[in-house]
N, C-alpha and C positions, 0 to 999 in steps of 0.2 A: 607509740609514744613511750618513752622510758620513764622510770621513776627517779631519774637523777634530780638532785635538789636544784640544779641551775640549768637553765636552757637559754641559750643566747642565739640570736639570729639577726640578720640584717637583709632586708630585701626592699626593692622598690615596688610600691603597690599603686600603679597608675590608675586603676579603677577599683576603688575600695567598695563599690557596690557589688563587685564580683562575688559569686557564690563561693569560689575557692578561698577567698580571703575570710569569709565568715566561717568556713569549715576549719581553717587554721585557728581562728579565734576560739571556736568551740573546743578544739584540742587543748588550747592554752588555759581555758577556764580552770580554776582551782590551783593554778600556780601562784606563787607568792607575789611575783612582780612581773608586770608587763610594761615596757617602756615604749612610748610611741610619740611621734610628733603630730599625729593625726587626731583631732578632736572626736571624729566619728568613731574611731577605733576605741578611744578612751571611754566611750559610753558603755562598753562591756565590762568595765572594772568597777569594783565596789568602793574604791578610794581614788581620788585624783589629786596628785601633788604637782604643782606647777613651779618651775624654776625660771629665774631670769638672772643672767650673769652669775650663775653658780649659787644663788641664794633662793631659798624657798619663799615664794611670794603667795602661795595659797596651798592649803592642805585640807581637803574636805571629803567626807564620805558622800556616796551617792548610791542610789538604787541602780544596780547594773542592768543594762539591757540583756536580754536572753539570746545568746547565739543559737541555742537549740530551737527557740521559737522562730527566729529568722530563717533557719534552715528548713523547718517544717513549713513555713509559708512559701518558700521557694519550691519545695516538693509539691505542695498543693497547687501552686500556680502552674508548674510544669505538667502536672497530671491533667489539669483543666485545659491547658493548651493542646495537649495530645488528644483529648476526647472531643475537642471542638471541631 
């Protein structure tokens, strides 16, 4: 990951429960802005701003979900599955 001030990307995420998606979210944590159409991805942000027809309809802080914790849970689950 670079330290560039702006990072832009566009990708289809058909299965947002996929570990790779959470790994990307973990890399993006600490960036100033993450734009998404997916409510479950937005749970990783500390602020959620919603727009409708170009106007802000809500702007609220939230306690962000931890991508690192989600990755740790996946790691734990995969280790449990291997040892079983």
